[in-house]
VOGU-3710 file (C-alpha; in Angstrom, 3 decimals, decimal comma):
1> mnawnelads> 63,184/102,146/108,763  61,050/99,124/109,619  63,727/96,929/108,052  66,415/98,474/110,251  64,252/98,129/113,363  63,831/94,452/112,535  67,565/94,197/111,956  68,196/95,781/115,364  65,776/93,328/116,962  67,717/90,411/115,503
11> mlaadgpaal> 71,075/91,899/116,592  69,853/92,408/120,158  68,048/89,076/120,490  69,542/86,610/122,982  70,313/84,194/120,148  71,481/86,976/117,817  74,773/87,117/115,900  78,093/87,436/117,703  79,421/90,404/115,769  79,256/92,708/112,796
21> vcrqwlmpae> 82,612/92,742/111,002  84,144/94,750/108,191  87,200/94,220/106,025  88,203/97,181/103,878  91,203/97,173/101,544  93,124/100,420/101,186  96,037/101,749/99,137  98,269/104,831/99,135  96,759/107,801/97,324  99,974/108,083/95,271
31> grdavifppt> 99,720/104,478/94,021  100,314/100,905/95,169  104,111/101,109/95,237  104,237/104,468/97,018  106,045/104,969/100,307  103,773/105,523/103,307  104,642/106,490/106,862  103,338/104,396/109,760  103,153/105,899/113,264  106,344/105,937/115,319
41> faapeggkag> 106,243/104,764/118,912  108,273/105,689/121,974  111,459/103,759/122,452  111,427/100,732/124,782  113,967/100,757/127,574  117,408/100,470/126,044  116,028/100,711/122,497  115,131/103,412/120,024  111,863/104,811/118,743  110,495/103,179/115,631
51> ynideihdrn> 107,617/101,611/113,765  105,613/98,682/115,117  106,557/95,905/112,674  106,078/92,229/113,532  107,496/89,223/111,711  105,353/86,182/110,970  106,161/82,999/109,054  104,421/82,293/105,768  102,220/79,213/106,307  102,979/78,009/102,770
61> dpnrvirvai> 106,723/78,611/103,064  108,132/78,322/106,622  111,417/79,826/105,447  109,735/83,019/104,317  109,122/85,786/106,847  106,364/88,322/106,284  106,645/91,686/108,009  103,391/93,231/109,228  103,231/96,925/110,127  100,663/98,740/112,250
71> idtvgsqanr> 99,375/101,681/110,212  96,763/102,860/112,706  96,154/101,407/116,167  92,803/100,557/117,702  93,111/103,549/120,036  93,989/105,935/117,230  91,116/104,661/115,089  88,677/105,218/117,958  89,969/108,765/118,401  89,381/109,388/114,693
81> meplfkreng> 85,817/108,032/114,794  84,577/109,685/117,979  84,714/113,379/116,876  82,112/112,554/114,213  79,547/113,135/116,959  80,510/116,821/117,172  79,591/117,406/113,539  76,643/119,632/112,656  75,729/119,312/108,973  72,103/120,384/108,964
91> rdtdysrlvp> 68,940/118,756/110,227  69,195/115,485/108,288  72,895/114,904/108,937  73,329/116,407/112,394  75,460/113,918/114,300  75,948/116,267/117,264  72,351/115,791/118,443  72,926/112,072/118,909  75,050/112,572/122,044  75,269/115,155/124,839
101> qieiragnkt> 77,824/117,845/124,091  79,864/118,136/127,287  82,508/120,878/127,382  85,043/121,487/130,139  86,496/124,947/130,680  90,114/124,720/131,838  92,043/127,974/132,067  91,641/129,786/128,758  90,735/126,576/126,901  87,516/124,640/126,434
111> vnlldaghra> 87,732/120,909/125,735  84,896/118,807/124,341  84,617/115,450/126,105  84,604/113,830/122,653  88,212/115,023/122,232  89,483/113,692/125,560  91,899/110,800/124,998  90,588/108,660/127,867  86,977/109,719/127,337  84,909/109,657/130,519
121> adaivrfstl> 87,950/108,440/132,483  90,128/111,372/131,406  91,524/113,686/134,093  90,019/116,712/132,320  86,515/115,509/133,204  87,240/113,524/136,386  88,574/116,701/137,997  85,759/118,897/136,768  82,561/119,871/138,526  80,979/116,982/136,601
131> gpklqqafda> 83,352/114,542/138,325  81,076/113,421/141,221  78,179/112,711/138,851  80,479/110,782/136,555  81,866/108,753/139,459  78,310/107,878/140,437  77,684/106,637/136,885  80,860/104,518/136,947  79,874/103,126/140,359  76,446/102,128/139,051
141> yqetgdasel> 78,025/100,296/136,124  80,644/98,659/138,346  78,111/97,442/140,904  75,120/96,461/138,761  76,205/96,560/135,122  73,715/99,380/134,486  75,255/101,784/131,950  72,229/104,094/131,722  73,685/106,920/133,822  76,958/106,848/131,909
151> akiaptsivf> 75,063/106,895/128,599  73,404/110,168/129,678  76,839/111,776/130,070  79,319/109,989/127,811  77,681/107,375/125,556  80,703/107,182/123,253  82,714/105,914/126,234  80,472/102,854/126,033  80,903/102,537/122,260  84,692/102,950/122,176
161> gawdsrgtqa> 85,515/101,772/125,682  86,837/103,421/128,835  88,748/102,359/131,913  88,439/104,413/135,066  91,837/103,123/136,198  92,517/106,068/138,498  89,121/106,015/140,157  86,407/103,371/140,462  88,361/100,815/138,333  85,247/100,381/136,189
171> klprlvasti> 86,243/98,957/132,806  84,020/99,201/129,735  85,362/97,031/126,906  85,284/98,488/123,406  82,167/97,597/121,463  83,600/99,028/118,245  87,261/98,334/117,450  89,126/99,105/114,240  92,751/98,628/113,180  94,717/99,213/109,968
181> raydvdelsr> 97,677/96,954/109,141  99,986/96,576/106,149  101,309/93,154/105,113  104,661/92,214/103,558  106,462/95,506/104,045  109,992/96,767/103,564  111,239/99,490/105,877  113,149/102,455/104,460  115,391/105,073/106,008  116,134/108,616/104,963
191> saqynppidy> 118,764/111,259/105,582  118,683/115,020/105,347  121,173/117,864/105,468  120,468/121,424/106,553  122,801/124,081/105,154  122,510/127,596/106,632  122,223/130,450/104,129  125,366/132,150/105,481  128,450/131,244/107,532  127,393/132,738/110,875
201> iglelieaad> 130,646/131,784/112,605  132,914/132,822/109,721  131,207/136,217/109,508  131,599/136,567/113,278  127,831/137,008/113,709  127,876/134,515/116,559  130,643/133,515/118,908  133,101/130,978/117,618  132,168/127,526/118,825  135,056/125,956/120,674
211> skslldaase> 133,309/122,996/122,260  130,986/120,204/121,192  128,167/121,582/123,332  128,420/124,986/121,596  128,611/123,354/118,176  125,538/121,265/118,960  123,666/124,322/120,240  124,560/126,240/117,067  123,219/123,385/114,948  119,982/123,203/116,941
221> lgfrhapaag> 119,428/126,950/116,492  120,067/126,784/112,725  123,427/128,591/112,763  125,406/125,592/111,533  125,202/122,634/109,188  122,938/119,962/110,682  122,881/116,467/109,184  120,155/113,965/110,016  121,149/110,475/108,957  119,329/107,155/109,102
231> thggiivhge> 115,972/108,462/110,295  112,623/106,766/109,621  111,900/106,766/105,915  108,533/105,042/105,751  107,649/101,662/104,276  106,779/100,132/100,930  103,877/97,681/101,050  104,156/94,649/98,760  101,065/92,912/100,135  97,794/94,511/101,177
241> irreailslv> 96,717/97,311/103,453  93,614/96,262/105,339  91,285/97,912/107,787  89,500/95,435/110,021  86,606/96,607/112,203  84,268/94,786/114,551  81,151/95,616/116,521  80,764/93,153/119,384  77,047/92,382/119,603  77,785/90,033/122,502
251> glralgpqgp> 79,195/92,955/124,457  76,299/95,173/123,448  73,698/92,683/124,664  75,513/92,454/128,008  74,849/96,127/128,758  72,475/96,549/131,657  69,923/96,914/132,901  68,835/93,559/131,542  65,260/92,960/130,410  62,856/95,352/128,661
261> ngdplrryil> 64,005/98,329/130,752  67,405/98,138/129,094  66,125/97,921/125,511  66,120/101,700/124,855  69,728/101,940/126,107  70,951/99,038/123,987  69,195/100,301/120,850  70,673/103,769/121,457  74,216/102,444/121,820  73,680/100,161/118,801
271> glalvamihn> 72,646/103,196/116,757  75,774/105,129/117,744  77,990/102,116/117,062  76,508/101,548/113,602  76,858/105,220/112,664  80,494/105,308/113,810  81,430/102,061/112,105  79,619/102,615/108,791  80,478/106,304/108,261  82,610/106,646/105,126
281> rehnlrqgcl> 85,538/108,582/106,554  88,767/109,797/105,024  91,974/107,980/105,899  94,333/110,946/106,052  96,225/109,373/108,929  99,318/111,582/109,141  101,867/113,401/106,980  102,908/110,931/104,287  100,048/108,501/104,928  96,927/109,354/102,949
291> lvadpeketv> 95,073/106,140/102,116  92,113/105,615/99,808  89,880/102,658/99,031  91,353/99,964/96,802  89,074/100,011/93,713  89,991/96,415/92,868  88,781/94,955/96,186  85,265/95,490/97,409  84,776/96,084/101,113  83,240/93,064/102,896
301> welvahdgsr> 80,571/93,520/105,589  79,204/90,462/107,403  77,116/89,496/110,390  78,899/86,575/112,050  76,857/83,979/113,939  78,159/81,978/116,898  78,483/78,892/114,694  80,803/80,825/112,393  78,316/81,247/109,549  78,368/84,619/107,833
311> tpfnpdsnaa> 75,589/86,727/106,350  76,289/89,711/104,055  75,375/93,073/105,563  74,431/96,246/103,667  76,189/99,238/105,288  73,644/101,983/104,486  74,975/105,076/106,282  71,781/107,110/105,777  69,601/104,325/107,164  72,003/103,869/110,100
321> lafareaaer> 71,798/107,570/110,928  67,995/107,568/110,705  67,853/104,531/113,002  70,274/106,179/115,452  68,161/109,355/115,565  65,020/107,379/116,318  66,789/105,339/119,005  68,246/108,518/120,540  64,803/110,109/120,768  63,410/107,034/122,470
331> fvvgedatvd> 66,271/106,839/124,970  66,277/110,648/125,488  69,788/111,988/124,985  71,476/113,513/128,037  71,589/117,281/128,352  74,431/119,396/126,980  76,580/120,992/129,650  79,547/123,305/130,091  81,429/122,645/133,317  84,618/123,949/134,924
341> fdvkeankal> 87,850/122,158/135,649  88,237/122,058/139,430  91,735/123,445/140,010  91,518/123,069/143,785  90,457/119,416/143,618  93,107/118,604/140,985  95,922/120,095/143,064  94,631/118,388/146,198  94,749/115,008/144,415  98,232/115,808/143,124
351> qekvqqktns> 99,557/116,563/146,607  97,936/113,418/147,992  99,631/111,356/145,304  103,023/112,938/146,075  102,556/112,232/149,786  101,501/108,658/149,032  104,657/108,068/146,991  106,798/109,650/149,711  105,288/107,423/152,401  105,680/104,376/150,191
361> grgrskrgg> 109,360/105,187/149,657  109,923/105,541/153,381  108,286/102,185/154,000  110,587/100,452/151,528  113,615/102,174/153,063  112,736/100,913/156,570  112,189/97,363/155,328  115,465/97,489/153,459  117,305/98,650/156,616
//
């Protein structure tokens, strides 16, 4: 533990390294030449939904184009890492005690803040009875850079970033960011055909379809043959699949309050960041995309100095967890809480937004006239 405390001291020192970085090589569980399925994204205006695949030119052969596919975005990776802090695995591996467990009751559902997509800036918590306290914490960070109050409520919002874009406009940049990309890919398509078990129309079990709309409705309900042609069929990766992760130590050191009073906060956030980044998680990203470590390429961990020099780093998950527990005890983790979604306040804000848009539209109409 003394070694990790010394390591933390060097990371948090004013002249400390710029970042901790990781490069991990992955491969499909089925084998290197297996088809995997990247995420699909909403269609741009006038386009169609598809994968995020960019084309870059090979530096050694300008005539050769390499296609690079996003396999998991920085936001998706953060959402996969954050729920680790809900896990209770016994006294020595209890991650849940490292952060306050904040739950919001909304209707007949209860949502853990660690599952909220926008973290502390999510509507589920902004419009809860915790909202005013959270706004106060955002205000303190916005005005003075002091993240202490926010760390007592939502410390992972500091680790993985948050933007209170609908409130105080406070923006916390990600300290830990991770992305998975595949290089030199070919995109595939696939087609399918559904055949119903019986002829519903021929057996007069449903009304005869005499229009395209009825035929389409029959297909959607499973009463008729339904072909699906040219849909997304995944990709084959000829190059490498690589996860790249970074912990910005520059950003961590910038957390206020500055000086000795901020040391417990920065060590606490460092502990959470190290635990999240080092934890050996599964890469079961989605149906058709289960990745495992590439046994032929060892993962590289390095501390990167401002002059670009690199020092190997030993990612000891047990030591990181022990350090994080000690730092959490020193900082004093915020209290657990169960709060209610404020239906009245949410509907009031909704009506105000509708009125604002209506007034804005009227203003444009008058200017146009």
